[in-house]
C-alpha positions, 0 to 999 in steps of 0.5 A: 499499500502506498502511504499517503502524502502529508497536505499541503497545510501540514507540510507548511506547518512542519517547515514554519516549525523547523524554522522555528527550532532553528531561529530559538537556537540561533538566539539562544547562542546569542544571548548565551554569548552575550551573557558570557560578557561581564557586566562591568564591560558591557558599558564599554563594549557598548561604546567601543561598538558605537564607536565602530560603526560612526567610524564606518559611517564617516569612511563611507561618506569620505571615500564616496567622493573619490572611490564610490564602490567600496564605500557600499561595503563601509555602510554595509560595516556600519550598519552591522556595528549599529545593529549590534549596538541596538542589540546591546542597548535592548539588553541592558535598559530595563524596559519591559520585554513588548516595549524592547521588542518594539524599540529593537524592530523599529531601530532594526528597520530604520537602519536598514532602510538607512542603508539602502537609501546610502548604497543607492546614493552611492550607486547612483553618484558612481553612475552619474558621468555615464549620461554626459559621456552619453549627451556628449557622444551624441553633440560629437556625433552632430558636429562631425555630422553637421561639417563631414569630419569622420569621427575619431576611431574608437579607443582600445579596450582597457582594464579600467574601461566601463564594462556592464555591471560596473561602476568604476569608470576610466578617468577623462579629463576634458578642457575647454576654453572660450571667450568672454562674452564681451569677445575681448583678446584680455579674457579667456573662460576655461573649465576642466571636467573629470568625467570618471569615477576616480579622482585624477590629481596634479593637472595642468593646462599649458599656455603658449606665447608670453604672459601679459603684466598683471595677469589675473586667474581667478575659481573656486577657492576649493579648488586651489588653483595656481599660476605657475610660471615658466623658468624663461618666459617668451619674449616678443621683438618690438614688433610683435615677432616671436615663437608661439609654440613655447610654453608661457605658463601653466594653470595648476589644480591638485585634485579633480573629484569625479563627476566634477566641473572646475571653471577659471578665468584669466585676464590682465588687471593692466590698463595699458593691455586693456586698452591695447585689447579694446583697439584690437577689438576695433581693427577686428570689427574693421577686417570683419568690413573688408571681407563682408565687402570682399565675399560679396564681391566674390560672390557677384562675380562668382569667382569663387564656388559658394561652398570655397567661401569662408562663412563670415561669423565662424570664421571670425569667431576664429580670428577672434580666438587667434587675437586672444592674448591666452593661447591654451595648449593641452591638458597634462595629468596623471592619466595623461596629455589632452589637447584643450577645445579651444578651436572647433572643426569649422573654424579651423575650416573657415581658416584653410579656406581662407589661407587656400584662396587669400593670395589670388582674392588679394590680387584679383580684388585689391580696390577692397582693401582701397581708402580704408581709415588707418589706426594705431598700432595696438601695444602690449606690456608682458612679463620678462624672467627677470620680474621685469617687463617689456612692449611691443607693437602688434599689426594685425593683418588687413588693416592699416596701421601705424605708430606714433612715434614713442618709444622707450630708451635703454638707460645706458646708450650704447657705444656708436655702431651697436645696435639696441632696441626701441620699445614703444610706449603704451599711449594714453588712447587710441585714435584712427584716422580717415584715409588720405583720398 
């Protein structure tokens, strides 16, 4: 005869009784272990457990700003110590049995909720850079399609690269610079973004050319941004000629936390330099008028196809960036060297189109440059390696400029036959005069 199978209700009852028995044995073991702690050591032991829970929570909050992954384990350790702390407090206090059970259950529930919230916050913080990288990739793709420039090949996979289910992301330092709203050559605004989930240390942004006197840098106070001059500062000739690929100074930031953008602004406080920058803006406006007339004539005569004529706005956006006193080169950090995003593809293409067609256009439509106003050339003052200052003149192309004839002579005139430099003096104001008919 086949024995009958127990009913479903009977099996559930048996399973519940089995778990009740096991739980009872576990609680008895814990209580027996608790009862072995001497009464005089229970309070110091209680303080030690409370301190350990607080320490784990503090460590978790600290490292979550730089490395979120281990922070989850520290939060869990803090919760374990907190549960043990509640267990000891429940046994020391002289509450009734019902109140002890209610208090312990409520404390355990609150601790579990806090751990869940903390772990969710850490996971969200670790995944924040992903949305930025996706949106940035989309923008780069749109730009490449619009300008018909091929995208860069995908980077090779590495051990620290983003993988499915991981929270650690390879740090990437992205630096972007642009002119201020005033479009002044004396001001430049930049931002440094760490798109990874790990902090990047000792980040420097290099700038080429010269260092204008009274150059200032401003940014967040806690970023500790420092301007460091090169040991040998490049100095232009009196007429502005110099080697443009020499480094003048760097901007150093000791630490950039993950998923953090740090902005900074460069400018010169020297009044003479600011007046010279205003004169550069005046000359740039005159150049724009010249090229506007030139492109109109080119379109009327069909000297070039429409695709060969640069966009006027894009072209002069590039020219204004070329006129800036601060020329960013690259950013250097512990993860390598990357170029600074300053001039985009469309601006570079406009410059290339102008460079390609400029000689023929200047020769064929030379009348466009005739009968234009003549202006004083801007005079800038830059620092020397010995801490002194030196001036030079700037002669923008396409416009007529002149010097006012004021020069700074050296303190000691050399002997006959020895050449010395005539350095121009910055004028108190700049003027333009109408062209002579």
